[in-house]
N, C-alpha and C positions, 0 to 999 in steps of 0.2 A: 581344819576343814569343819565347818558347821553343818550339822545334819538337821534339816527341817522337813518333817513329814507333811505333805499336803494331800489330804484325802479328797478324792473327787468322786462323790457318789450322792445320789438324791436321798432326801429323808424319806424313810418308809415307816408306816405304822404297822405294829404287830397286833394280830388278833389274839386276845387272851381267852383261854378256854376255862378249864376247871379251876385254875388258880387265880381267877380275876379278883376275887375278894381279898385274898392275901396280898397280891401285888398292889392293889389300890390302897390298902392300908399302909403298906410300906412306903409308897411314894407320897402318901399324905403326910406321914411322919417327917419325911424329908422336907416337904414344903413348909410344914409348920415350925420345925425346929432348926433348920439349917442355919439361920441367921443368929440363933441364940445359943446353941450348944455345939461343942466339938465332940463328935462321937469317937474319933480315932483314939485308940488306946496305945498307939505307938509312943514309946518313950523318946525323949531327946537323947541324942548321942553325939559323941565327938565327930568332927568332920572326917571324911575319908581321904582328905587331901594328903594326910601324912603318908598314906599308902599308895597314892596315885603314881608317884614317880617310880616306885618299885613295880607296880602293875604294868606301867608302860615298858619297862626294860625286861621284865620277866614273863608275865602272863602272855602279853601280846607282842613281845619283842620281835618274834620271828615273822609276824604277819602284818605289822603296821608300817605303812610308808612313812618316809622321813617328813613329808609335808604334813601329814596328819599328826605325827608325833609332835612336831613343832607347834601346831595349832593347839593340841591338848595341853602341852606344857605352858603355853601362854594363857590359855583360857581358864585353867583351873585356879589361877591366882585371884580371879575376880568372880568366878561363877561356881555353881554347885558341882562338886566333883562327881557325885553320883550321876548327874546329867551328862557329864563328859563320857563316862563309861557307857551309859545307855546310847549316846549318840554314836559311839564307836560300833556297837553291835547292830544298830538298826539297819544300815544299808547292807549288812552281810546276811540278813535273814532271807533264806530262800523262799519262805512262805509268809510274806508280810501280812496276809489277810488273816492269819491265825495268831494266837497269843504265844505259841511256842516258837522259839528261835532254834531250829534244828542244828544250824551250823555252830552256834554257841555251845549247845549241849554236846555235840560231837567233839568240839574243840577241847573241852575240859575232860571228856572221856579219853582223848589222846594223851593229855598230860598225865592223867592217872595211869594209863598203860605204860607210858614212858618211865614214870617213876617206879612202877612195879617191875619192869623188865630190863631197863637199861642203866639203872643206878649202880654206883660203885660204893665202896666204903666211905668215901669222903665227898661224893658228888651225887646230888639227886638226878634222876634220869632225864629230866627236862634240860639239864645243863650239858648233856653229852652230845656228841655228833649224831649218833643214831636218834636220840630224843629230838634233836632240832629238826631233822629231816622228817621224822614221823609226825611231829606236831604240825609242821607247816604244810606238808604235802599229803599226809594220810598214810595208812598202811600200804606197803608195796603189794603188788599182785602176786609176786613169787619171790621166795628167799632161798638162796643157795648158801650152804655152809661148808667149809672145808678147812683142812689143817695141812700146812706145809711148814715153811720156816716160822710163819705166824698163823694164828687162828684168823680166818677171814669170813666175812659175810658179804654176799652180793645181793642187793635189793633190785628187783626188776620192776620198773613202772611201765606198764604196757598199754594202759588206757588213758589217752590224753584228756578225754572228756571228764573222766572220773577224778583225775589228778590235776585239774586246772591248767592243762597244757603240758605238764611235765611228762617226758617220755625218755626211756633209756635205762641204763644200769648204773648203780652207785655201789662202790666197793668200800668196805670197812675192814681194817686190820687191827689186831690186838697184839702188839709186839711184846708187851709185858706179861701177857697171859692172865690179866686180872679183870677181864671183862670190860675194859675201857677202850672200846673200838674207836679208832681214829679214821676219819674219812680220807679216802685217796682221791685226789683231784683229777677229774676228767671233765668233759664238756657238760655232762648231765649234772655232776656234782657242783660244778661252778654255777650253773643256773639255779640249782636248788638252794644254794647258800646266798646268792646275790640278788635273786628276784623275789618278789612278793606274790603269793597266790592271789589271783583275781577271782573273787568268789561271786561277784555279780556283774552283769553286763548292762543293766538297765538304769544305772545311776547317772543322773544328769547334772553336770557341773554348771554352775552359774557364775558370771563375772564377779559377783559380790562375795563369793566364797561359800555360799550356801548350796546344799544339795537337796534336790526335790525328789521324793519318791512318790509316784502317782499310783493310786489304787484306793481300795476301800479300807476303812479302819479295821483293826483286828476283830474278827467275829467271835464274840463270847457266846457260848452255847447256854450257859446256866446263868442268865441275867438276873433271875430272882435271887439266887444265892449271892451274886455280886452286890446287889442292892442291900441285902440283909447286912452284909459286912460293912458297907459304906455308912449305913444308918447306925450300926452298933447294937442291934437287937440281939438278945441272947435266947437260945432255945436249948432244951435238954430232953426232948422226947425221943431222940435217937442217940443214945450214949455211944461214945467211941473213945479211944485213947490215941495219944500222939507222942511220939518219941523223936528227939533230934540228936543226931550224932555229927561229929565234925572230923573232916579229913583234910589235912594240909596238902596243898598242891604246889604252891610257891611260897616265897617269904612274905608275900602280901595277901594271898588269897586262901581262904578255907572253904571247902565244900560243906554246906549244911545238908545232911541227909534227913529229910522229913519223912517219917513212916507213920501212916495212919492205920489203925487196926479197928475193925468194926465187927463185933460178934454177930454171927449169922442169926442168932436167936433174936437180935434186936431189929432185924429187917423182915418186914411182913410181906415178902414176895409170894406169889402163887407158885406152888411146887409143881410146875408143869415143864415139859421139855422145852417149850418155846419161850419160857420166861426164866431167866437166871438172875440171881440176886445181884451179881456184879453189873448186870446191864441196867438195873432199875435203881441203882444207887449213884447219886451224883455228888461230886466233890469240887469245891471251889476254894482257892486259897490266895491270900495276899501277904506279901512281906513289905513292911514299911520301915522307913527311917525318918525320924523327925517329921512325922505325919505325911511324908511323901511316899507314894507307891513306887517300889523298886522292882518287884516281881509280882506277876499274877500267873496263876496256873489253875487248870481244871482237868477233870477226867473222871473215869470210873475205876473202881478197885478191881482186883483180880483175886483168884484163888491160888495164886502162886505162893510158894514157901519163901521165907526171907532170903534164901540163897538163889532165888530165881528159878528153881526147878519145880515143876508141877508135882504136887503131892500124889503119891500112889494110893493113899487112903483119903477118905473125905476129910476136909478141914472144917473147923468150926468158926473160922473168921475170914473176913475179907481184908485184903491188904492194898494200900496205895502208897507209892513211893515217889518222891520228887527230890531232885538234887539241885540246890541253888548255890552258886558261887557268891561269897560275900567277903568283904573286908572285916577284920576284927572290929568289934563294937557291939552295941545294943540295938536290937530291932524288935519290932512288933510282928508277931506271927498270928494271922487270923484265918480260921477255917470255918466253912459252913458245909454241912452235909445234909442231903435230902433223900429219903426213901420215897420214890415217886409212886409206889403202889399204895402207900398209906398217907402220904403227905407229911409224915413226921420229920422234924428237923432237929439238927444238933449243931451247936456252934462252939468255938473255942477262941479266946482272945488271950494270948500269952506273950510275955516278954522273953526273948532269947538273947543270950550273950555269947557271941562268937569269940572264941579265944584267939590269941595271936599264934600264928603258925610256929614261930620260934619257941614257944612255950609248950608245944605239944610233942609227945614222944614220936 
């Protein structure tokens, strides 16, 4: 199944205010140099096609229809494999007008949870029966545990809207007492294992095999920061640090955890109750492979501690985190940050190398 987005919206002009000079200069650089200079710092990398087959059977194996799997397997032989992955997630985005795909983010959160809670000594959690149901249909609304001849768990799915139409109870038993619960077949279990969750209802199939999603293009809030990265201009008036960590989720995919830390002393916000540093600091990021944009993200930082809990004492830094699923290989990570109270900017252009999941502890 080919996915082709068709955006139906009129062109609109935006009125620039205090940053008109900066924006004009940036766009002038684009017009002047776009035909002569390549500003992308992304390195060339091996194709992801080596990992696509594993991705189809492991990452999305529980939620991809057979027709779509067949198309992906045939398409990747002649087309960009990163594009195949992007075309899989596009129609499953519940908010296509934004740059975030909440379903994709939640999906990988489910795999992480399954690996952390359902794994056994010789099997990752996503390979287990409980992992399969959890990843495909989401967390149950209620869980019962008990011990008789075997240890058992009963998962109750009570909200059909929340769980893509799945409703009923699914029972798992652990006959060996080693945490490897096996699913016991009933009508609900059969449906959970044999059907594919339908995550969108507005996808229109066409006779030629293409799918059209009607709407507006994703609305980027921080357009100036996007333009800065596309041009490749560097700024250092707003210092910050960036750390990347890697978490294996399947044999093909690794989650890259990108953590940005901005010292509060570098942010010139007004110390007033109605103005907080995290509200006046904007962050925009791009991940590229072979000069092609794979992921874009934006947001504002928080004053949360690294473990996600709000500090009981004042903190001296702002934190921003983003998790991006990637195949092993080399990528370009680009970040632009702006303090809107002073107009100070900071940028980062870095090469990151994602290790193979099989080589990670």
